[in-house]
DSSP file (Angstrom, degrees, kcal/mol; ACC not computed):
  #  RESIDUE AA STRUCTURE BP1 BP2  ACC     N-H-->O    O-->H-N    N-H-->O    O-->H-N    TCO  KAPPA ALPHA  PHI   PSI    X-CA   Y-CA   Z-CA
    1    1 A X              0   0    0      0, 0.0    17,-2.6     0, 0.0    18,-0.4   0.000 360.0 360.0 360.0 147.1    0.0    0.0    0.0
    2    2 A X  E     -A   17   0A   0     15,-0.2     2,-0.3    67,-0.2    15,-0.2  -0.844 360.0-161.6-123.7 160.7    1.2    3.6   -0.7
    3    3 A X  E     -A   16   0A   0     13,-1.7    13,-2.7    -2,-0.3     2,-0.3  -0.986  11.5-175.5-138.0 149.7    0.3    7.0    0.5
    4    4 A X  E     -A   15   0A   0     -2,-0.3     2,-0.4    11,-0.2    11,-0.2  -0.890  38.4 -92.4-134.9 163.4    1.0   10.3   -1.2
    5    5 A X        -     0   0    0      9,-1.0     3,-0.1    -2,-0.3    69,-0.1  -0.691  35.8-152.1 -74.9 134.1    0.7   14.0   -0.4
    6    6 A X  S    S+     0   0    0     -2,-0.4    68,-3.1     1,-0.2     2,-0.5   0.730  77.3  48.5 -87.9 -22.3   -2.7   14.9   -1.9
    7    7 A X  E    S-c   74   0B   0     66,-0.2     2,-0.6    68,-0.0    68,-0.2  -0.960  70.8-159.4-123.0 120.7   -2.1   18.6   -2.7
    8    8 A X  E     +c   75   0B   0     66,-3.7    68,-2.5    -2,-0.5     5,-0.1  -0.849  27.3 152.0-101.6 117.6    1.1   19.5   -4.5
    9    9 A X  S    S+     0   0    0     -2,-0.6    -1,-0.2     3,-0.2    66,-0.1   0.649  74.3  43.1-110.7 -26.5    2.3   23.1   -4.2
   10   10 A X  S    S-     0   0    0      2,-0.2    44,-0.1    66,-0.0     3,-0.1   0.294 110.6-103.8-109.3   8.0    6.0   22.9   -4.6
   11   11 A X  S    S+     0   0    0      1,-0.2    42,-3.0    42,-0.2    43,-0.6   0.585  85.0 114.9  83.9   8.7    6.3   20.5   -7.6
   12   12 A X  E     - B   0  52A   0     40,-0.2     2,-0.6    41,-0.2    -2,-0.2  -0.959  48.8-160.0-119.1 123.6    7.3   17.4   -5.5
   13   13 A X  E     - B   0  51A   0     38,-3.1    38,-2.6    -2,-0.5     2,-0.5  -0.905  14.1-153.6 -99.2 118.1    5.1   14.3   -5.1
   14   14 A X  E     - B   0  50A   0     -2,-0.6    -9,-1.0    36,-0.2     2,-0.5  -0.818   8.1-165.2 -96.9 127.9    6.1   12.3   -2.1
   15   15 A X  E     -AB   4  49A   0     34,-3.2    34,-2.4    -2,-0.5     2,-0.5  -0.956   2.4-168.6-116.0 129.7    5.4    8.6   -2.1
   16   16 A X  E     -AB   3  48A   0    -13,-2.7   -13,-1.7    -2,-0.5     2,-0.5  -0.977   9.0-151.9-120.1 124.5    5.5    6.5    1.1
   17   17 A X  E     -A    2   0A   0     30,-2.7     3,-0.3    -2,-0.5   -15,-0.2  -0.816   4.9-154.5 -97.4 131.3    5.4    2.7    0.9
   18   18 A X  S    S+     0   0    0    -17,-2.6     2,-0.5    -2,-0.5    -1,-0.1   0.855  91.3  29.1 -72.3 -34.9    3.9    1.0    4.0
   19   19 A X  S    S-     0   0    0    -18,-0.4    -1,-0.3    27,-0.1     2,-0.2  -0.911  84.3-147.5-128.2 103.0    5.9   -2.3    3.3
   20   20 A X        -     0   0    0     -2,-0.5     2,-0.3    -3,-0.3    27,-0.1  -0.479  20.0-172.5 -71.4 139.9    9.2   -1.7    1.6
   21   21 A X        -     0   0    0     25,-0.4    25,-0.9    23,-0.2    -4,-0.0  -0.862  32.3-121.3-129.7 164.7   10.3   -4.5   -0.7
   22   22 A X  S    S+     0   0    0     -2,-0.3    22,-0.3    23,-0.2     2,-0.2   0.362  80.8  91.7 -89.1   5.0   13.5   -5.3   -2.7
   23   23 A X  S    S-     0   0    0     20,-0.1    23,-0.2     1,-0.1    -2,-0.2  -0.516  83.7 -91.9-101.2 168.8   11.9   -5.4   -6.1
   24   24 A X        -     0   0    0     -2,-0.2     2,-0.4    19,-0.1    19,-0.2  -0.476  33.9-151.1 -76.3 146.0   11.3   -2.8   -8.8
   25   25 A X  E     -D   42   0B   0     17,-2.9    17,-3.6    -2,-0.2     2,-0.5  -0.976   4.6-151.8-121.3 131.6    8.1   -0.8   -8.7
   26   26 A X  E     -D   41   0B   0     -2,-0.4    40,-2.9    15,-0.2     2,-0.3  -0.875  15.6-167.3-104.7 134.1    6.7    0.6  -12.0
   27   27 A X  E     -DE  40  65B   0     13,-2.4    13,-1.9    -2,-0.5     2,-0.4  -0.875  12.5-166.8-122.5 155.6    4.5    3.7  -11.8
   28   28 A X  E     -DE  39  64B   0     36,-2.0    36,-2.5    -2,-0.3     2,-0.5  -0.996   6.2-159.3-137.8 131.6    2.2    5.6  -14.1
   29   29 A X  E     -DE  38  63B   0      9,-3.3     8,-3.4    -2,-0.4     9,-1.6  -0.961  16.2-174.5-113.5 127.6    0.8    9.1  -13.7
   30   30 A X  E     -DE  36  62B   0     32,-2.7    32,-2.6    -2,-0.5     6,-0.2  -0.877  20.0-124.3-121.2 152.2   -2.3   10.0  -15.6
   31   31 A X  E >   - E   0  61B   0      4,-2.3     3,-1.8    -2,-0.3    30,-0.2  -0.215  45.3 -86.6 -82.7-179.9   -4.3   13.2  -16.1
   32   32 A X  T 3  S+     0   0    0     28,-0.6    29,-0.1     1,-0.3    -1,-0.1   0.770 128.2  55.7 -59.6 -27.9   -8.0   13.6  -15.3
   33   33 A X  T 3  S-     0   0    0      2,-0.1    -1,-0.3     1,-0.0    28,-0.1   0.464 120.6-105.8 -86.4  -2.2   -8.9   12.4  -18.8
   34   34 A X  S <  S+     0   0    0     -3,-1.8     2,-0.3     1,-0.3    -2,-0.1   0.453  71.8 142.0  95.3   1.6   -6.9    9.1  -18.4
   35   35 A X        -     0   0    0      1,-0.1    -4,-2.3     2,-0.0     2,-0.3  -0.593  56.9-113.5 -80.6 136.2   -3.9   10.1  -20.6
   36   36 A X  E     +D   30   0B   0     -2,-0.3    -6,-0.3    -6,-0.2     3,-0.1  -0.539  37.4 172.4 -68.6 126.9   -0.5    8.9  -19.4
   37   37 A X  E     +     0   0B   0     -8,-3.4     2,-0.3     1,-0.4    -7,-0.2   0.777  64.8   0.2-101.6 -41.8    1.6   11.9  -18.5
   38   38 A X  E     +D   29   0B   0     -9,-1.6    -9,-3.3     2,-0.0    -1,-0.4  -0.996  59.3 176.5-150.4 146.1    4.7   10.1  -17.0
   39   39 A X  E     +D   28   0B   0     -2,-0.3     2,-0.3   -11,-0.2   -11,-0.2  -0.991  17.0 128.1-148.1 156.9    5.8    6.7  -16.3
   40   40 A X  E     -D   27   0B   0    -13,-1.9   -13,-2.4    -2,-0.3     2,-0.4  -0.953  45.0 -80.5-178.1-164.9    8.9    5.1  -14.9
   41   41 A X  E     -D   26   0B   0     -2,-0.3     2,-0.6   -15,-0.2   -15,-0.2  -0.978  15.7-154.6-131.5 137.2   10.5    2.7  -12.4
   42   42 A X  E     -D   25   0B   0    -17,-3.6   -17,-2.9    -2,-0.4     2,-0.3  -0.961  27.8-162.6-109.2 117.1   11.4    3.0   -8.7
   43   43 A X        +     0   0    0     -2,-0.6   -19,-0.1   -19,-0.2   -20,-0.1  -0.686  35.0  13.2-106.0 151.9   14.3    0.6   -8.0
   44   44 A X  S    S-     0   0    0    -22,-0.3     2,-1.2    -2,-0.3   -23,-0.2  -0.269 103.4 -27.2  94.0-174.9   15.7   -0.9   -4.8
   45   45 A X  S    S+     0   0    0    -23,-0.1     2,-0.5   -25,-0.1   -23,-0.2  -0.694  76.6 174.7 -81.4  95.8   14.7   -1.2   -1.2
   46   46 A X        +     0   0    0     -2,-1.2   -25,-0.4   -25,-0.9     3,-0.1  -0.908  31.1 163.2-118.6 128.6   12.5    1.9   -0.9
   47   47 A X  S    S+     0   0    0     -2,-0.5   -30,-2.7     1,-0.4     2,-0.3   0.680  79.7  10.8-105.6 -29.5   10.4    3.1    1.9
   48   48 A X  E     +B   16   0A   0    -32,-0.2    -1,-0.4     2,-0.0     2,-0.3  -0.992  66.3 165.6-150.4 140.0   10.0    6.7    0.7
   49   49 A X  E     -B   15   0A   0    -34,-2.4   -34,-3.2    -2,-0.3     2,-0.4  -0.965  20.8-139.4-149.6 164.7   10.7    8.5   -2.5
   50   50 A X  E     -B   14   0A   0     -2,-0.3     2,-0.4   -36,-0.2   -36,-0.2  -0.972   5.8-157.3-129.7 145.8    9.9   11.8   -4.3
   51   51 A X  E     -B   13   0A   0    -38,-2.6   -38,-3.1    -2,-0.4     2,-0.7  -0.972  20.2-129.3-121.5 137.0    9.1   12.6   -7.9
   52   52 A X  E     +B   12   0A   0     -2,-0.4   -40,-0.2   -40,-0.2     3,-0.1  -0.757  36.1 161.0 -85.4 117.7    9.6   16.0   -9.4
   53   53 A X    >   +     0   0    0    -42,-3.0     3,-2.0    -2,-0.7   -41,-0.2  -0.058  25.8 129.8-123.9  30.7    6.4   17.0  -11.2
   54   54 A X  T 3   +     0   0    0    -43,-0.6    -1,-0.1     1,-0.3   -42,-0.1   0.647  68.3  60.9 -63.9 -17.0    7.0   20.8  -11.3
   55   55 A X  T 3  S+     0   0    0    -44,-0.2    -1,-0.3    -3,-0.1     2,-0.1   0.525  80.5 108.7 -88.8  -6.8    6.1   20.9  -15.1
   56   56 A X    <   -     0   0    0     -3,-2.0     3,-0.1   -45,-0.1     2,-0.1  -0.457  69.8-124.1 -74.2 143.3    2.6   19.6  -14.6
   57   57 A X        -     0   0    0      1,-0.1    18,-0.2    -2,-0.1    -1,-0.1  -0.359  43.4 -77.5 -75.1 163.5   -0.3   22.1  -15.1
   58   58 A X  S    S+     0   0    0     18,-0.1     2,-0.3    -2,-0.1    18,-0.2  -0.380  87.2  84.1 -60.0 139.6   -2.8   22.7  -12.3
   59   59 A X  E    S- F   0  75B   0     16,-1.9    16,-2.9    -3,-0.1     2,-0.4  -0.941  78.6 -56.3 156.1-176.0   -5.3   19.9  -12.1
   60   60 A X  E     + F   0  74B   0     -2,-0.3   -28,-0.6    14,-0.2     2,-0.3  -0.847  49.7 177.9-100.1 133.0   -6.2   16.4  -10.7
   61   61 A X  E     -EF  31  73B   0     12,-3.1    12,-2.5    -2,-0.4     2,-0.4  -0.862  18.8-139.5-129.8 163.3   -3.8   13.5  -11.5
   62   62 A X  E     -EF  30  72B   0    -32,-2.6   -32,-2.7    -2,-0.3     2,-0.4  -0.988   7.8-159.8-126.6 135.2   -3.7    9.8  -10.6
   63   63 A X  E     -EF  29  71B   0      8,-2.9     8,-2.7    -2,-0.4     2,-0.4  -0.958   7.9-172.9-113.8 134.0   -0.6    7.8   -9.7
   64   64 A X  E     -E   28   0B   0    -36,-2.5   -36,-2.0    -2,-0.4     2,-0.6  -0.993   5.2-164.0-126.2 127.1   -0.7    3.9  -10.0
   65   65 A X  E >   -E   27   0B   0     -2,-0.4     3,-2.2   -38,-0.2   -38,-0.2  -0.955  59.9 -50.1-116.0 120.9    2.1    1.8   -8.8
   66   66 A X  T 3  S-     0   0    0    -40,-2.9   -38,-0.1    -2,-0.6   -41,-0.1  -0.312 116.0 -29.0  50.6-129.2    2.2   -1.8  -10.0
   67   67 A X  T 3  S+     0   0    0     -3,-0.1    -1,-0.2     2,-0.0     3,-0.1   0.153 105.0 122.9-102.0  19.5   -1.2   -3.3   -9.4
   68   68 A X  S <  S-     0   0    0     -3,-2.2     2,-0.2     1,-0.1     3,-0.1  -0.327  76.3 -81.6 -78.3 164.2   -2.1   -1.2   -6.4
   69   69 A X        -     0   0    0      1,-0.1    -4,-0.2    -5,-0.1   -67,-0.2  -0.432  55.0-108.6 -62.7 131.1   -5.2    1.0   -6.2
   70   70 A X        -     0   0    0     -2,-0.2     2,-0.4    -6,-0.1    -6,-0.2  -0.291  29.8-146.4 -63.5 147.2   -4.6    4.3   -7.9
   71   71 A X  E     - F   0  63B   0     -8,-2.7    -8,-2.9    -3,-0.1     2,-0.3  -0.942   7.7-138.5-116.0 137.8   -4.2    7.4   -5.7
   72   72 A X  E     + F   0  62B   0     -2,-0.4     2,-0.3   -10,-0.2   -10,-0.2  -0.694  22.7 174.1 -94.1 148.0   -5.4   10.9   -6.7
   73   73 A X  E     - F   0  61B   0    -12,-2.5   -12,-3.1    -2,-0.3     2,-0.4  -0.979  20.2-135.3-146.8 158.4   -3.5   14.1   -6.1
   74   74 A X  E     -cF   7  60B   0    -68,-3.1   -66,-3.7    -2,-0.3     2,-0.6  -0.939   3.7-149.8-120.8 135.3   -4.0   17.7   -7.1
   75   75 A X  E      cF   8  59B   0    -16,-2.9   -16,-1.9    -2,-0.4   -66,-0.2  -0.911 360.0 360.0-101.1 122.9   -1.4   20.2   -8.4
   76   76 A X              0   0    0    -68,-2.5   -67,-0.2    -2,-0.6    -1,-0.1   0.394 360.0 360.0-114.7 360.0   -2.3   23.7   -7.4
């Protein structure tokens, strides 16, 4: 399970993993309309990480990591 900051003001999306594991995690960030904006891989034994999303326009986005439930966040 993951948790994120829900309102982004400084261009940094913080992701916290409740159970850190040693495998790679693949993420996808989509806009409100469902279009993929960014995707990538988080590697290693990770408990917390940050993604720079300062180029995103204001709006509601969704992040999905592997097969977990997508989480929404807002860029203001």
